[in-house]
N, C-alpha and C positions, 0 to 999 in steps of 0.2 A: 594532462588534466591537472589543474591546480588544486591541491588538497585544501588549501585555505578557502577557496571559493566553495567547495563542496561542504566544508564544515560550517561556514557562515550561512549558506543556503539552508542547511538542515536545521540550524539553530533558529533561523528566521521562520522556517516552516513550523517548527515546534511552537514558536510564539503565536502563530496563526491558529494552530490546532488547540491551544489552551482553552478557549471558550468551549470547545467540544468536549474536552476532558473535564470540564468543570461540572459535569453531570453528577458527579459524586465520587467518593473515594473508591467505590467498587465499580464505577463505570456504568451504573444503572441509570436509565432514563425511562421514566414511565413504567417502571416495574420489570422491564425486560432486561436480563443481564447482558452486558456487553463488555468487550475488551477493546480499548483503543490502541492502535499502533500508528505512531507518527514518524515522519521523516525517513521513509524508505526511498532511496534513490534508485530508480529503474531506468535502464537505457532505452533510447529510441534508436533502433538499428534499421537502416533501409539500404538495400543494395549491398549488403555485407559490410557497411561502414557505420560507425558510431556517429550519429548525427546530433544527439542531444541527450540530456538527462531530465527526467521528470520526477520530482519528489512528491510522493503521495502520503496522505494520512488516511487511515482506514478505521472503521469500527466493525468488529466482528460481533454479530448478534449470536449469542450462544444458544445451544439447544437445551432441551429439557434436562434438568438434573446437573447442569454444569454451572459453576460459579466463576467469576473473574479470578478469584484466588487460586482455583485449580488450574486455570488456563495461563496465568501470568508466567509461570516457569517455562511454558512452551512458546512464548513470544519470539524468542530467537530462532526457533525452528520454523515458525511461520514466515519470518523475514527472509531466512535463508531459502526456503522453498520458493518464495515469491521472486527473489532475485535470480535464482537458477532458472525458473520458468521464463522470466523476461529475457534472459540471454538465449535460451533454447529456441523459443518461438516468440519474438517480440510482440508486445501488445500495441501494434502500430495502427494508427488511424491514417489511411492513405492520404497523402498530400498535406499532412499536418504534423510537424515535429514538436509541437508544444503540448500535446495531450496524448493520453493513452486510451485504448479501447477498454472502456469500463466493464462491459459485459464479459469480455474474454478474461480480463484480470480477475473478476469475481468468480467465474467458473473455475479458473485454475486454482485459486486460493481455497475454495470450498473442497475441491477434489484433493488438494494437498492436506487440508485439515482433517479429512476423513482418514488419511493414513497416519497423520501425526498424533491426533487426539482421539481417534475413534469415530465411527460412523455416527453422524447426527450431532457431533459436538459443536459444530458451527452451522447454524441454521441459514444465515446469509451474511454477505459482506456488503457494507455500505462504504462508498468512497466519499470521504469528507472533503478532501481538497486535492488538487493537482497543481503543482507549481513548477513550471519549466525552468531550467537553469538559464537557457538562452531564449529570449523572446523576440529579438530582432534579427534580421538577416536569415531567417529560417524559411526555406522554401524547398519544395520537392523538385528533383531534377538535377 
């Protein structure tokens, strides 16, 4: 894996996610507090082999009584939990190596957030974007 490619892809993805982050300095949009997490590279593993990476940007909608300022120090823990979960049980869409199963990713991150920040700290997870590292020559089988 070429590190330069990963770095460039994550920077490009961060540039795509900037309009979503422009909701305000606290990550609030429409009054609901949220925390944006951008540029998390998750593996697509099928048949025990690494097939691709998909870089995701997420918005964590916070529960009652939580502010983005309280949750920002825990961002690294959210990233770590997400990457570990993706390696343990990949968020694979059968037959497609360019995107991840959004529902499984969301369930996993909410469950991890309950352990990291306390029950109800994250109400829901919104997937802002998914950008695969490789888009051509990707096929199942």
